[in-house]
N, C-alpha and C positions, 0 to 999 in steps of 0.2 A: 504494502499499500504505500502510497506516497504520503509526503509530510506535508504538501503545498498542495494549493487548490492552483488546476490548470483545465486546460481546453483545449482538443486539438483535435482538427478535423478531417476525418477518415475519404470522405467521397463527396463530389457534387455530382447532380444530375439537371441544370438547367439551374433553377436558385435554389432549390432542393439541396439540404447538407446531412449527410451524417457524418456522428463525430459522437466525441468522448470526452466528458467533464470527472475530473479525475480530482476526488477528495479526501482528505486520511480518514474518514469513515466509509470508502467505497466510490465505486465506478458507476456513473451515470451513462449508459448509453444516450445515444440522441439521433432522431428525435424520441424526445421522451414525455410520456404523458404522467403527472405528479397526481394519483389520489388525495382529496382531500380528505386529513383529519381533521377537523374542526376543533373540535375540544379535547384532543390528545387523545384521537382515535378514530379511525376510519368506520362511521356508523356500521353496525350488524357483521363485522371483519373479523379475528383477531390478527395482529401483526405478522405471524406466519403466512396465516392465506393470503393477506395482501401480498406479502414477500413470492407467494407459489405461485400466482396472479403474471409474473415477470415486473413488476415495480421496482425500480432500482430507490427512488426518491418519493418521500410523501411530502407534503406540508401544510403546516398548523399555522394556527392563526393567533396571531397577538394581540388584538381586540377581545376578544373569547376566554382565552387564557390570562390575559392582563385583571380579567374580573374577577373567575373563578376557575383554575383553584389558589389563581394570582402567580405571578411570573418570579417573585420572592420566595414562595411556596414550594415550585416546581424545583426550584435553585437548592434549596436547603434538602432536599428530597433528591440532588442528584444529578438533575435536569432533564432535558423531556425525554430523552432519547430511553433513558433508565425509568425514567416514569413508565412509559408510556409502552416499553417493552419494546423499540424497533434500534438494533444498533445499527439503521445505516442511515445514509444523507436525508436530513430534514430542511426545509427551506418556510421560512415562514415568510407571511405576508405582511405589512406595516402597523395594517389598520386602517388606514388610508379608506377605503372601500366601504370598511361600516362605517366609519364617522360619515360618507357620503351617505348611506341608506338611510342613518338617520336625521337626515334633515330638519325633523320638526324638534328635536331633542339637544342640538348644539348649537355653537356659536366659537365662529370662525374667525379667528383674529394672524395679524404676522407672526406672531409668537408660537401659534399651535390654535388646538382644537380642545374647546370647555365644551363635556358631554355628561347627560344623564346616561347611566346603566339603564338596560332596557330591560334586567332583573330585579332590581330592585329600586333603581332611580337614584341612587346614589352616585355625586358628581365626579369624576374624572377629569383630569389634563393631561392632555398628552400633542407633544412635539416632537421633533424631530432626537431631541438629546435623548427623553424621556424613550422614544420608542426605539432607539439602540441599546436604552440602555435594559428593558425590557427584553430583548433578543437575544443580548448579549447572556442575560440571568438566565433562560430558555436553553442557552446552547446551541441553536440551530447553526445550521453551518452556511445555510445561505441566507444571508441578511436580504431586507428590501427597504430604500431609501423610505422616511415619510414623506407621503405626500400627497394632495389633496386630487382623488379622481373625479375630472370633469364630469357630470353630468351630462347628457340627449336627452332631448334634443338642446343646445345649445348658443348663443349669439355667438358673433366672432369675438364682440368683445370683450364677452365676459368668459370665452374661451381662453381667450389673453393674458388674461390675467391670474388666470386661474394657473393657467401652465407656467406661467414667472413666478410666481408664487412657489409652486412644486417645484422648479429650478433652484429658488434662495432656500429652500427645504430640502435638500439634492446638495447643496454645500455644507449646508450646517449635519445633515447625518452623518455624509464624510467623515466632517473634523472629528463629529461625536464617534462614529463608531472606531477612530485609531489604528494603527498598528496589528493587526492582527493574523499572524501567518498561520495559515491552514483553511480561516475563516472568508468566505467572498460577501460584499455587500453589492447588491444590482441597483442602477439607476434606475430610472423610470421614465421615457419620455412619454410627455402628453401633446394636448393640440389638437383635441378631437379630429372630427374631420377635416382639419384645414393645414394643406401642404404645407403653405411657407413656416407655419406653427411647429408641425410636427419638425421642420428641418432647423428652426431655431432651437427647439428642444433638445433635439439630437446633440447638434454644438458643443453645447451646455456643456449637455453630459458629459462628452468625451472630452471638455478642456476640465472638468474636474478628474477626473478619471476612475473606472470602476470596473470589478473583474467579469460582471455582465452587465446585460443591457435587458431590459424587458418594455413591451410595447403596451402600455395602460389607456384606459380610458373607452376600450371598447368592450362591444360583447357587452354594452352598457344600453340594448334597446335601438341600435343603430339600422340592423337588420343585418343580413348575411351579405348583399350588396354594398353597402355603404362599409360596412368592416373588412373587403376583398381592394374594395377602391382604394382605400388604406396600404391595407398590405401588398397593395402594388407597388410602392415605394417607402412604407414608415423601415422596414428592416433593412432595406437597401441604405438607410441615412445611418446604422450601425456598425460598429467596428466590424470585420470581417471574422475577426479572432477571437471573437468574446462570443461566450452563449446570445442567443437572440429567444427569451421569453416572453411568450403571449398570453397576458394574465385573463382568467375566466374562460377560457373556449375548451372544448364547447361539446357541440353534437359532432357525430362523425365527418361528417361531409364539410364541415367547419373545422376540423384537426384535417384532414388532408389537403383543403384550401390552402389554408396556413402555412403547411410545409413545404408543398407546392412553393410557396413563396418568399420561404427561405428562413421560418421560424424553426428553433431547436428543441422546444419546450414550450407546454404547454399544461393546466390545470382544467378541474371544473367538479363541481359537485355533483354534476349530472347521472356517472354510472351507478352513484352510492342511494341519490335523493329519488332517481327511477327507477331504480327494483326497490327502493322500500312502497311506491305507488304502483307496482306491476305494469312498468313502462318496460319490456328485455326489448335490447339491442341485438341485432346480428347480423351477416352478412346480408340479409334478405331485407333488410331495415326493421321498424319498429313494428313488436308486436305486446299488442293489450293481452297481458293473461287471464284479467278478470272476465274476458269475453264467452259470451255462453259457448264459443265456437272449439273451445279444448274441453270438456266437460268429459265429453268420455276419448279425446285423444291420447292413445298408450305411445306417439314419438316425442323425441327428444325437442328442447325449443331448438336445435341446430344439428343437423346431424353428424359434420365435419368438426365440433366445435370440444375440444377434451379437457373442458372444464370437470369438474367432479358434478356439476347440476346436469348437466345435457348426458355425462354418461349413466350417470344412477338414478333421476328423476326423470317419470311423462310429465307434458303437457296438465294433464287431466290433476296428476298429484298437484304440479306447481298451481293450477287453478284452484284445487281446493284448499289449502293450507291458505293462499291470499286470499282468496272469501273466509274463513273460517279466523282470519287475525292472527296465523298461529306466528311465533314468531320466527322458526324457520322459512317462512317463507322471503323475508327479506335478507335474510342470510343466504341462502339458495339465489336469488334473482341477484344480489347486489355481485356478488361473487361471480356468476356468469360473467354482469354487463362489465365488470374491471376486467377479468379474462379476456373479454370480447377487445377491451379499450387496447391491454399491452400488446393481443396477437397485431393488431390494428398497427400499432409502432413497430413493434418486431417486422410486418411484411414490408411497409416504408423502409425502414432500414435496409433491409435486403432489395430492394427495389433499387434506392438508390445506390448500393454498392454496384450493384451490376448494370447499372447504367438506363434501368427498364422503370422508369416512374412515370412513365408518361401511359405506357401500357398496363400499369399497377392501377392507375386512375382512370383508365377510362372501363377497366373490369370492375372497380370498383362500383363505378356510378351505373352501367348496365347492371348488377347483379340486387344493387340495392332498387331499382328500377321497377326489379320485377316483382317488389310485395312477397310475404310469406308464400311457402307453400299452400298448395289447395287444400282447403278444410274434410277431413272424411266424411 
């Protein structure tokens, strides 16, 4: 294992890239999908099961962990890795996105954000410096700058002010992060859907200097078309020799489209949240397990899937336990969804290495367009 944080590119195919992020806690193969472990757990999954799906890295949530059980408590108990029994890399977001979503519970100033806890109404103050302290106490391997996630839709003037505030906070985050060998700090590009603002943001981040760069302010309601329009140029504005992370994305076709445009890392609650609500991702699109068509179906969710859910359980059983609100339903459907996402990432890594990404994308879209297998 390396004692430092490094990124190496292994192959490119068009703008799509495959490579390796090396950290003291292990390697992350890119393109990488990071399952979301908001409150120090990927809901309905054991950590070893998450690893078995092929995940190299998890995402933890600064906002939620600072409120409960508190970063100080996690630190006293040996850090987030030990606390949640995950010995591989962890990325923590900075809390900026959650603070945006608390619009009516927050006050935003140059210094930082004052907000009320959604749990008990208690008052908290989050600044770039405090965000860095919390993430240091948690012990995450990849730390995100504290930023304001610009909402959508937004007027150009408001977007510019928000982006420039985030860039000032990026410098303060860098200063507060300090010198921490083996750990990485990622800057976050903002600028909504405005190309000149994205360019200004990218340049300011490059001037500060980070171990990796994220594309923020997307997947916040702008739709796939607008997101892809931004991704046609935004990743190219960021350093080629550093990882590029698209925050909060997404659906399988969002992910393939993002990788095609030069993105290396993604995260989303979708596979785990969908598992708990009966939505299943397969090569042939989305299955709704609560539908009556599955009631007597002895077939697996996906004949070609190697996950334990597909190897051992029928659609009829999965329909039954979901309708009965049994806990095993969330476990099995989440496991399958996470397995599918990691299988998708592995297939893209293989296609990029082989120089066949365009064919992979065409096959992926053709298969999804077919829809689910015919009912019995």
